[in-house]
N, C-alpha and C positions, 0 to 999 in steps of 0.2 A: 126503467129509464128508456125514453124513446131514442130512436135512431137519430144520428146527427148528420146533416148534409152541409156541404160547403158550396155556397153560390157566389159567382162572380158577376156583379151587376154593373153595367155601364150606362149612365143616363145623365141628363141635365136636370137639375132641380129648378123648376120655374118658380116665380114669385118668392124667391129668396135672394138675399143680398150677397151670397157667396156660393161657391161650388165646393163640393167635397173633393178632397184629393183622390188620386187613383187608388191609393191603398185603403182609404176609408170606404171605398165601394165594395169591399169584401166583408161579408157578414157571416156569422155562424148562425144557422137556422136549425132548430130542433122541432120535433113533433109536438112538444109540450109548449111551444111558443117561440118567439123570435128574440134572440139576444144580439145586441149590436156590439161587436168587438172587432177592432181592426186586426187583421192577420199580419203578423210581423214577417217582412221579407227576409229570406235567408238565401245566400248565394253559395252554391256548391260548385267547386271547380274540380272536375274529375273526368274519368273516362266513361264510355258507354258500354254497358254489358247487354248484349242482345238477348240473353236469357232472362234478364231483369232480376237475377239473383243478387247482384251487387251493382256498383257503379251508380251513375246518375239516375237510372230508373228506380233503384232501391231508395236512393236519397229522396226522390220526389214522393214516393209512396209513404215513406216514414214521416217526412216533414208535414205532408198534407194530413195524414192520419192524426198527428198530434196537434194540429191546429195552426201550423205555420204556413207560409206562402213560399214555395220553393221556386228559385230561379237558378239558372245554370250557365256555366261556361264549360264546354266539352273540350277536353285535351286530346283524347284518343278515341277512335272508334274500333271496336273489336269485332271480328267475325268468330263467333264461338258457339259451342253447343254445351250440353251438360258433360261432354267428354273432354272438353278442353278448348283452348284458344287455337284457332287455325291461322289467323292473320290479324295484323295491326294496321291501322292507318292513323298516324299521328297528325293531328290537325296543325297546320302551320301556326307558328308563334304569333304572327300578326293577327290572325283570325281569333286566337284565344284572347289576345289583348283587346281586340274589338268587342268581343262578347263581355268581357269584364267591365270595360269602360261604359258600355251601353247600360248595363245593370246598375253600376255604381252611380253614374250620372243621373239616371232616371229615378232610382229608388233609395239610394244610400242605405243599403242593409247594414245593420250593426254587427251581424254575425256572418262570417265566411268560413265554410268548411272546405278543406283541401284534401284530395285523394291522390289519384294517379297522375304522376308527372314523369314523362319518359324522355323529354328533350331538354337540353340545357338552355336553349334559347327560350323555351316555354317557361322554365323556371325563372329566368331573368325577368320576363314581362310580369309574372305573378308577383315576384318580389318588389318590382318597381310599382305595381299597382297598390300593393299593401302599404308601402311607404307613402304613397301619394294620398290614398283615401283614408287610411288609418281607421279601419273598422274596430269596434270595441272588443270583439272577440274573434280570434282566428284559431280554428280547430284543425290540427294536422292529423290526418289518418293515413299515414304513408302506406301505399300499396306496393308491396315488394313481390309477393308470390300469388299465383292464382290458387283457386280451391284445389286444383290438381297438382300443385307444387311446381308449376311452370314459373320460371323467373321472368318477371315483367320489366324490371329495370336493372341497369348495371350497378356494380359496386361503386363505380365512379359517380354515377348519378345519385346514388343514395348518400354518398359523402358530400356531394354538392348541396343536396337538400338539407342535410344536417348543418352544414356550414352557413348557408345563405338564408334558408327559410326558417329554421328552428328558432333563431333569436327573435323573430317577429310574431311567434305564436304564443297565445295565452294558454293553450291546452294541447297536449300531445296524447293521442290515444295509444295505450299500451295493448298489444295484441294478446289475446287469451287463446291458448292452443285448443281449449275445449269448445270455443265458439264454432258453430257450423258456418258454412260459407255465407257471407253477407251479414252475419249478426254483428261483427265488429263494425261494419259499415253502418248498420242501423243504430248501433249504440252511439256512434259519433253524431249521426243525424239527430238522434233524440237529444243529446247534449246540446246541440245547436239550437233546437227549438226551445228547450227550457231556459237556456241562457238568454235567448231573445225575449223571453217573457219576463225577464228581470230577476230570475232566481239567482241565488248565490251559487258559486261553483259546487259547493258541497250539496246544496239542495238539488241542483240540476243533476249531479252524479247519482244521488239516491233515486230520483225519479226515473232517470235513464236506465239504471240497473233494474228497477221494478218493471219497466216496460220490456226490457230484454228478457227477463224471466218469463213473462207471459208469452213471448215469441218462441222461447225454447220449448215450452210446453206444447204450443200449437203447431210449430213448424218442424219440418224434416227437410233434408237435402232434396233439392229439386231433382227428380229423376226423369230422364228421357225414355225413349222407346228402344234403347239399345238391345236389351236382352230379347225382347219380342222380335225385333228386326233381325237379329242374328239367327234365331230359330226359323224365321220366315225365309231367310236366305238359304239355309240348309235344305228346307223343304223344296224351295224353287230349284236348287241344283239337282236334287233327286229327280224332279219331274222333267227338267229341261236340259240335262247335261248332254244328251245326244244331239241336240240341235244348236246349242250355244255354249261357248266357253269364254265369252267376252264379258268383262266386268260391267261395262256400260249397259249391256243387255239386262243384266240382273238389277242394276241400279234403277234403270227405267221401269222394269217390271215391278219393283218395290216402291217406286215413286220417291226416291231419294237421290241425292247427288253421289257420284262415285267417291268423292272425298269423304263424305260422312260415312258411307258404307265401309270405307277403309279404316276410318277411326274406330268404328264399332268392332270390326273383326280383329284389329290389332289389340284393342283394349281387352277383349274377351278371350281370344285364342292366341294372340301373339303372332298371327299370320295375316298376310294380305288377302283380300278377296280372291285374287288370281291364284294364290297358292292353295286356298281351300277348294276352289273349283278344280284345279289340276289334280289335287290329291284324290278327290272323289272320282274323277275321270280315270285316272290311272288304276285305281282300285277296281273299277268296273271292267276296264280293259283286261286287267290281269285275270279276273274271273272268267272272261270270255276265252282268253288264251289257254287257260287251264282246263276248262270244263266243256268246250265245244270243239267240233271238227271244222268250224268255219275257217276259211283261209284268212291270211293276214289282210289281204285286200278287202274281203267281205267285212271283216271287223272294222277296218279303217272307214269304209263307207257307212257302216252302221252307226259309227260315232261321229259322223258329220265331217270327216276329213276329206279334203278335196282330192287327195291322191294317196297311194300307198307310201310314196316317198315322204310326203308331209307327215303322215302318221308315224312312220319309222323314225324320222328325225325327232318328233315330239317325244316318243316313247324312250328313245335312247338318251335324250337329254334328262329325262326324269329318273330313269332306272340304270343308266350306264351300259345297257346292253340293248341289242335290237329285239323286236318282238319275236323273231324266229329263234334267236338264241335263248330268250326267256322261256319260250315254250319248250324247247329242247331240254333245258335245265330243270324245268318244273313239270314235265310230262308224267 
């Protein structure tokens, strides 16, 4: 079977008495020939996942892969890596409302999929829109926890969703603990596509499960470069500890942000980058104090300290005794 490509074509048909609608300009084209089939619009209302493992990015990929036409209203923007979410920006409710109205007015999608809702005023505009436009199917895939177990919405928000939104939904996705990150999201998106194609809920469920089974076989959790980066940091500290003890120096050297570097070290070792740097530095200083006749001042300058007083203050903070006392006790 040949590969299938989706083309979006916009043109005027001359010498004809009518124009095709916007949606009829979307065709499915295969290598074995061209088939003309309108792609059904599906609106997903959810957050953005910058890793594309879930959220609107995963919705768009799944809907497009299965032959639907994905449209979106983004509720929240996340700053996240494979190690977890660092920051949220919740889109103002009036902007969410505007996105929904624009899509519903222009395309009238029969199927709406809803994911992450973090604000009560956002919930209110979504409920209002569903009551106004009355899509045939509303699929609720409530996002409560991230893949790392971070809580994304409050208990009060979850109760509000159950109270206000649940009665308007035709299908609620039940989470499966065995699903890898994003697969529950993809399952809901697959259901949306198959329902938009006119399948019954039972048929859509069977097709969606079959699709997810293929994803489980093919996919694994998205892995970042954290382990590799952690080892690179340790190597860099060994090489540069006498000239630098600043986290920003090592982050710049490794071409990552200080925040991401901190996420990596805390995830792997439970320590901050600064603690790891200082631990190694103290270890090397101890060896010098124990095994050489160099003065405290010479050791201080050798390790990049601006003065003996600065060196002594650092050492005493880490070990509880001065360098001179340490040497006396361990000589």
